[in-house]
C-alpha positions in Angstrom: 112.3 9.2 76.6 114.6 6.5 77.6 114.9 5.2 74.4 115.3 8.7 72.8 118.2 9.7 74.6 119.8 7.0 74.5 119.9 7.0 70.5 120.9 10.6 70.4 123.2 10.8 73.5 126.0 11.5 71.1 124.5 14.4 69.8 123.6 15.5 73.5 127.3 15.0 74.5 128.3 17.4 71.6 126.1 20.3 72.7 127.4 19.4 76.4 131.4 19.6 75.5 129.9 22.6 73.6 128.7 24.4 76.8 131.7 23.1 78.8 133.8 25.1 76.3 131.7 28.2 76.5 132.3 27.5 80.2 136.3 27.9 80.3 136.2 30.4 77.8 134.5 32.5 80.2 137.0 32.0 82.7 139.6 32.9 80.1 137.3 36.0 79.5 137.5 36.8 83.9 141.4 35.9 83.5 142.2 38.1 80.0 141.3 41.6 79.5 140.3 40.8 75.7 137.3 39.1 75.2 135.8 36.8 72.5 133.4 38.1 71.1 132.0 34.8 69.2 131.6 33.5 73.5 129.8 35.9 74.5 126.0 35.0 73.9 126.4 31.6 74.9 127.7 32.7 77.8 124.6 35.1 78.5 122.6 31.8 77.6 124.2 29.9 80.4 123.3 32.8 82.8 119.9 33.0 81.5 118.9 29.7 81.8 120.3 28.9 85.4 117.9 31.5 86.9 114.9 29.4 85.3 115.5 26.7 87.3 115.1 28.4 90.5 111.6 30.2 89.5 109.3 26.9 89.8 110.1 27.1 93.4 109.1 30.7 93.9 106.6 31.1 91.9 103.5 28.9 90.7 104.4 28.6 87.2 105.6 25.3 85.1 108.9 24.5 84.5 109.8 22.5 81.7 112.4 20.2 79.6 112.6 21.1 75.8 113.9 18.5 73.6 114.6 19.6 70.0 114.1 18.7 67.4 112.5 18.1 64.1 112.8 20.4 61.4 110.8 20.2 58.2 112.2 22.3 55.1 109.8 23.5 52.5 110.6 23.2 49.0 114.6 22.8 49.6 116.3 22.6 46.3 117.7 20.2 44.9 121.1 20.6 45.0 121.4 21.4 49.1 120.9 18.4 51.5 119.4 20.5 54.7 119.4 18.6 58.4 116.3 17.6 59.8 117.1 16.1 62.4 117.7 19.5 64.9 118.5 17.0 68.2 119.5 19.3 71.2 118.4 20.6 75.0 116.7 23.4 77.0 114.4 24.6 78.9 110.9 26.7 79.1 109.3 28.3 82.4 105.8 29.0 81.4 105.1 31.5 84.1 101.3 32.3 86.0 98.8 33.0 83.5 97.4 36.5 83.3 94.2 38.0 82.3 92.0 35.7 79.8 94.6 33.0 80.0 97.6 35.1 78.2 100.5 33.2 79.7 104.0 34.4 79.2 106.8 32.6 79.3 111.0 32.6 79.2 113.1 30.0 77.4 116.6 29.2 76.3 118.1 26.0 74.2 120.8 24.8 72.2 120.4 22.7 69.3 122.1 21.2 66.0 120.9 23.5 63.1 120.4 22.7 59.9 124.1 23.0 58.4 125.1 20.4 61.2 126.1 23.5 63.8 125.3 24.2 66.9 123.1 27.1 67.5 122.0 28.7 70.8 119.0 31.2 71.5 117.6 33.0 74.6 114.3 35.1 74.6 110.5 35.5 76.0 107.2 35.1 74.4 103.7 35.4 75.1 100.7 33.1 74.0 97.0 32.9 74.7 96.3 29.1 75.4 92.8 27.7 74.3 91.7 25.1 76.9 89.5 22.1 75.5 87.7 21.7 79.3 88.2 23.8 82.5 90.8 21.3 83.7 93.7 22.6 84.5 95.9 19.5 83.3 93.3 19.5 79.9 94.4 19.3 76.6 94.9 23.0 75.2 96.0 24.6 72.0 98.6 28.1 72.6 99.1 30.5 70.1 101.5 33.5 69.8 104.6 34.5 69.6 108.5 34.7 70.4 111.2 36.7 70.3 114.9 36.1 71.0 118.6 36.6 70.5 120.4 34.1 68.8 123.9 33.0 67.9 124.7 30.5 64.9 128.4 29.4 63.2 128.8 30.8 60.3 126.5 33.6 60.9 127.2 37.3 60.9 130.8 35.7 62.7 129.0 34.3 65.4 127.1 37.4 66.3 124.3 37.9 68.1 121.0 38.6 66.3 117.5 39.5 67.2 114.6 37.7 65.8 110.8 36.9 66.6 108.2 34.2 65.5 105.0 33.0 65.9 104.6 30.4 68.9 102.6 27.6 68.8 101.8 24.7 71.4 99.4 21.8 71.3 99.3 19.2 74.6 99.2 19.2 78.1 100.3 20.9 81.2 103.1 17.8 81.6 103.1 17.0 77.7 103.2 19.2 74.4 104.5 20.4 70.9 106.6 23.4 70.4 105.9 24.3 66.9 107.3 27.4 65.1 107.1 28.2 61.4 111.0 30.0 59.9 109.9 32.0 56.6 112.3 32.3 53.9 115.3 34.5 55.5 119.0 33.9 55.6 121.3 32.4 55.8 119.4 29.4 53.7 116.4 31.4 52.4 114.0 28.0 52.8 111.0 28.7 54.6 110.6 25.4 57.6 108.4 24.1 60.3 110.2 23.4 63.8 109.1 21.1 66.6 110.0 20.5 70.0 108.8 18.5 72.6 108.1 20.1 76.3 108.5 17.9 78.9 107.3 19.6 82.3 109.6 18.3 85.3 106.5 17.6 87.5 106.4 14.6 85.6 110.1 13.9 87.4 
């Protein structure tokens, strides 16, 4: 983990600078009567992420750090080179298990997308957890869906848009890999697999 953070520090710093810029714009919006809508959703992401940090104190769920991520584009055109090192950070909070191991979760994240631009999303999902044994920290496989609001540079003029994707995860409570499949949609019309490393804050 330390080696990963050390290698990708410039990327994380870039995303951090983006978050600081967003906070600055938010402050200007308070002082100025005309908001800049291109920053509205990232500011919303910040306010969605902050309460998640405190949920683990009040509820018996699991708060995790998300490290984005690896993309695998399926049959990309020969004349286009997509970025497959989609590095970034985020948070995921798995709520207490519902009936029959149905687990709702909240998530928010930022990453460098396929066009080397910062992208941000926030959303919620529901997965069915299948455990390999009865231990709370056993290996498990999750399958479900996640719905989210997202903003991307140079797409819909930075306005938020809604999406829903399959949500897969394999691992343990402490360490897991999140996987999702993104079909051919605008703006790139190339299907891809996207991977995240999920690290529970129980490890720290």
